[in-house]
Each structure stands twice: as structure tokens, then as C-alpha cells.
N, C-alpha and C positions, 0 to 999 in steps of 0.2 A: 504493500500500500504506500501511497505517496507520503512524504514527510510534511506536506503542507495541505491544509484544509481550506477550501474556498467558501466564502460567505457573500451573499448578496441580499438585497431587499426584495420583498414580494412584488414591488413595483416593476421589477425586471420582467415580470410575466413569464418566468420560467415555469412550465407545468410541474406539479409536484412529483409526478412519476419520473420525469427527466432529472429533476434535482436529486431524487433518491438514487436513481441509477448511477449518476455521475458523482455522488458524494458531496453535493452542494447544499449548504445549510442556508435557509431563508429566514430573514428577519421581517416581521410584519410592519407594513406601513398602515395608515389608518384613513378611514372615510367617515365623515360626520354628516348625518342627515337630521336636521332639527337639533334636538337635544341628545340624540343617540349617536355614539361613536362605535364603529365596528372595525375589526382587523380586516385589512385588505384580503380578499380571497375567501372569506368565511360566509359570504352571502351571495345570492344570485345577482348577476349583473343587471337583470331586468329591474331590480329594485331601484337602481339609479335612474332608469328611464321613468319608472312610476313616480319617483319623488319629483323629478322635473315636471312631469305632466300635471301633478297635483299642486305644485307650489310655484312653477315658473322660475325656479332657482335650481342651480346645480349644487350637489353636495360639496362640502369642503374637504380637501385632502390634506393630510399632514404626514410628515416623515416619521421614521422610526425614532423612538426616544432612547436616551442612554440606558434606561431600564430594559427596553426591548433587547438591546445589544448585550447587556450584561447577562441576561438569561441565556441567550444563545452561546455567548462566549464561555460561560460557566459550564453549559452542557457539553460543549466540544472538549473543554479542558478536562472534564470529568471522564469522558469516554476515551480521549486520546491525550493524556497528560504530557507526552513527549513530542507532540506535533506543534508546528507553527500554524498561524491563521492569517490568511490574506483576505481582507474585505475589499471586494470590488464594488465601489459605491455608486449609487444612483447619482446623477449629476448634482454636484455640490452647490451650484448656483440656483437650483430649483427647489431644494428642500434642505431641512436641517439634518438629514440622516448622516451625512459625512461627519459633521461636527459631533453628533451624538456618539458615533462610533469612536472618535478620538477621545471623548470623555470617558467612555466605557473601557477603553484600552489603557487608561492611565495606570502606571505601575505594572503593566503586563508587557514585558519585552518580547513576547512571542507573538504579538499581534501587530499587523501593519494594515493601514487603510490606503486605498488608491482610488482616486477619482476617475471613473470611466468617462465622465463628461457626456454620458448618454442616458437615455430614459427608455423604459419599456423594452421592446424587442431589440433595440440597439444595444442596451446593456446586456440583455440575454445573449446576444450573439457574441459579445466580448467574453462573457463568463463561460459560455459553452466552448468557445474556441480555446480559452485558457485551460479548461478542464481536459480537453483533448491533448493539449501540449503536455500537461502534467502527467497524463496517463502514458504518453510516449517517452517522457523523460522523468521517471520517478525519483531520481536522485538530484534533481536540479535544486540549487540553493535559492533562498528567498531573493537575493540580489539579482540572480540570473533570471528568475521568473518575473520579477517586476520589470526588468528591462524588456523582456519578451512581451509582457502585457502592454507596455508603453507603445511598442511598435504596432501591436494589434489595435489598440485604442486609436492611435493616430491615423490608421488607415480605414477605420470604421465610418460608414456614411449612412445616414438615415433621413428619410423624407416621407411625409404622409399628407394625404388630402382628406378633409372631412367631407361627408356628403352634404350636410347642412351646417349653417353657421350659428344656429340657435345656442348651442352649448358654448361656443367660443365667445359669443356676445354676452351671455349670462355670466361668464367668468371674467369679462372685461378685457378679453384678448383681441377683439375687433370692435371698431366704432359702430355707432348706429348707422352712419352713412354707408359704411362698407357692408353692413348686414343687409340694409334695404337694397343696395345695388346688387348684392349677391343674389338675393331672392328674385329680383326682377330679371336680371341678366343670366341667371343660372351660373354664377361664378364660384369657383372652388379655389381658394388660395392654398398653395402648397406650403407646408411647414417643414423647414429643415432644422436639424440639430447642429448648431455651430458653437463650438467651444462650450458646450453644455447648455446653451440657451435655445429656446424654441423661437425660431425667426421666420416670419411670414415672407415668402419669396414670390415666385411667379404665380400669376393667376391663370387658371384654366377655365374654359367656358364650355358648357354643354352637359350632356348626360354623363354619369359616372363611367360607363363603359368606354366612352371616348376619352374622358379625362385620364383614367388610370393607364390606358395604353400609351397615350401621349407622354404622360409623366414618366412611365417606366423607360420608354425609348430615350427621352431627353436626359433624364437623370443618370441612367446607367452609362450613357456615353460621356456626359459631362464629368462624371466622377471616375471614369475608367474602371468600372467595377470588375473584379475577378469573376470570370465565367464559371468557375468550379462550383460555386454555391451561392444561393441568394435566399434571404428570408423575406417572406411576404406577410405583412401584418394586416389583420382585419378585426373590426369590432362587430359585435352582435348587431344584426340588421343589414349587413352587406348582402345584397342580392346575389344569388348563385350565378346570374348572367355576368356580373362584374368579375367574379372569381374566374369564370371560364375565359373571359376576354383577357384578363391579366395573365393567366397561365399560358394562353396561346401566344401572347406577345413575348413573354419571358423565354419560351421555348424557341420562338422565331429568332430572337436575338442570339441564342446559343448557350444559355445557362444550363449547366449539367444537372445540378441538384437543387430542388426547390423545397423549402421548408415553410409551410404555412403555420403561423402562430397567432393565436387570438389574444387581443389586448385584454388586460384585466381591469379591475375596478378603478384604479387611479387614473390611468391615461384615458379610459373611456369616459370618465367624468368630464374631461376637458374636450375630447374630440367628438363625443356623442356617437349615436348609432350610425352604422354604415360607413365608417372610415376605412381607408385603405392606405397601406404604406409599403415601402421597400427598404430593406437594410442589406448592405453589402460591404465589401472591402476593396478599397482602391488597390490596383496592382502597383507594386513597387516599381519605380522607374530605374 
């Protein structure tokens, strides 16, 4: 077994079965609806949509607390007292999780936190790729692993498009003018992850089938994505016709392996139903 254990937040949207299979420990992030706060991943995603329909408000999301990390760190240390822990953090500029982990790791020299500068499936792709590297290199040192993760992170690219702008507007991420224009003109802004931030980029117009195929074509070319593997993210409510169109375009471009991964409660709260995205790794020059 490896000498290093990987930790990530549930906001990475790594499915529990994959986390267990790869030995990845997950720390809960949180979602608040009204006066009730839930651990991310412990309730049906439909509950987010129902809350918005009932209140016209999106839930509030929050990062993992120091106490959340302490519980997981303590569990790992109890099970594997001789192993080191590498926490691959959800984007530090979007949540308190990274700082919480640093607080929880005080006086524990066997723990290191590293900011992936990614969210959701972007973070998942980095963590899973790191886990594969660990499996192939079980005797790697922490310093060597962190250097490898830095290379993985710096080549990771993520972009997504929401189907509707209601959730982005409710969360204050788009203006009322953009929201109204988007509804009238059927505009879908693409959201890219840049240095940890969610940044609105190119606007696409039309039905989602056309939008996602155009976005896939342009983004994969612009970022020079490696054709060996690509992650496609989707939120509940994405029509099957969009999935079929996306997969057809991905295969047409020449990607070899396709991994569909569903977004969890945290990113779905902001993107809303029917969102689609792509995650890949730029080829080294």
C-alpha cells in the first residue's frame, strides 16, 4: 500500500465507490436551506431544485470546517499511524476549506495541504489522476508527489455552461440585465476555472445541443487538451439528447476515453439543473 493517503472534499464530486476503490478519504462540505444545514452528498439533489422552486432562492454552500478535517485526519491516523496525508483542496479562493485544513493540521507534521485551484469535476480529475500516479509509484516521497501534483494541476482545464441563468442570478453571479438578455436571446455564458476563480467567458447562443458541441470543439482546441481522456460533467436535468450530441462531438474530435461524472450538491446549487461541462488536461509542449 502507498505511504501517502489522499484527502479531498465532497465538493470534488468524486463518487463514493470510486473514492473507496482508490483509497481517497472525503471531507464533507455543507449546504444550508433555510435554517437547516446538511452535509454535502447526504440528501437528494432534487431537494435543491425544490427549495429554489419554493423560495426563489438558492441554498447557501459552505466549506469544510476545521472540525470536519480533524475527524477525518484522526480517523486516517488511527487506521494508518505510519502514513502521511496529502489534502488536495477545493479551490482556496472559493471556500474556507483550505484554511480549515491548515488549522486542523497544526502540530501534525505528517499532513500537507495543496490547493488544486479547481472545483467539482476539475478537482476530481486532479485527485483521481494523482491516485493513479500513487498506485504506479508506491514509494514516491511527499516532495516528489507534490511536484507531480503541481504539474497535473497546472495542466488541468475546466469549463461549463448552464442551461438556464436563474441559479447564477439568484446567487449574484450574473446581473439582471444579463439574465433578461439571456432569456430573450437564449444565451449561455461559459464559465471557466482560472486560477481557482469561476470566470464568465464566451457567450453561446441557441439550444443546448448546439451550445455544448460548439463549446467542446472550441475549448478542446483552445486548451490543446490531451486526447487520451476527457471528463464530461453534467447536472441533474440535462436532457439525454444533449449527452448524445456531446459524446458524438467528443468522439469526432478523437478523444479515446470518456468519463461522465455528475455534479453534486455544491456546484449544482450555483449552476442549476441541466448544466454541462468539460474537464481535460493540456498537452505539455
